[in-house]
C-alpha positions, -999 to 999 in steps of 0.1 A, spaced: 279 243 -217 303 250 -246 334 240 -226 318 209 -212 307 197 -246 340 205 -262 358 185 -235 334 155 -238 336 154 -276 374 157 -274 375 126 -251 355 108 -278 380 118 -305 357 144 -321 361 181 -326 328 201 -325 329 232 -347 304 257 -363 288 267 -330 260 292 -328 236 299 -300 206 321 -292 224 329 -259 245 361 -262 266 350 -231 274 317 -248 282 334 -281 307 356 -263 328 327 -250 329 307 -282 363 313 -300 360 328 -335 375 296 -350 347 275 -336 318 298 -345 294 291 -374 294 316 -403 269 344 -398 254 360 -429 239 394 -435 208 389 -456 186 420 -458 204 447 -438 234 451 -415 214 446 -384 201 412 -394 226 385 -389 215 349 -396 230 315 -402 218 285 -421 208 255 -400 194 222 -416 185 242 -448 166 268 -429 176 304 -422 180 310 -384 183 344 -366 200 334 -334 194 368 -317 156 366 -323 156 328 -322 134 327 -354 136 303 -383 126 313 -419 130 299 -454 130 312 -489 103 299 -513 100 305 -550 65 306 -565 63 288 -598 38 302 -622 25 279 -649 23 295 -683 
């Protein structure tokens, strides 16, 4: 999928970057220069990325978000 889409977008004059996937086999073939940044949030085992303003763990395929509770005084 990665190679097919890179080829298709290149034919259209575009360069797709910042790839991330919930598929380990797909993540293994994406060159480092094309991968999205992965962040360590709570511990070294939890690697997440930000997608459309949400936090996404591609290994667990789970979205989360941070919310702040505002307390009126």
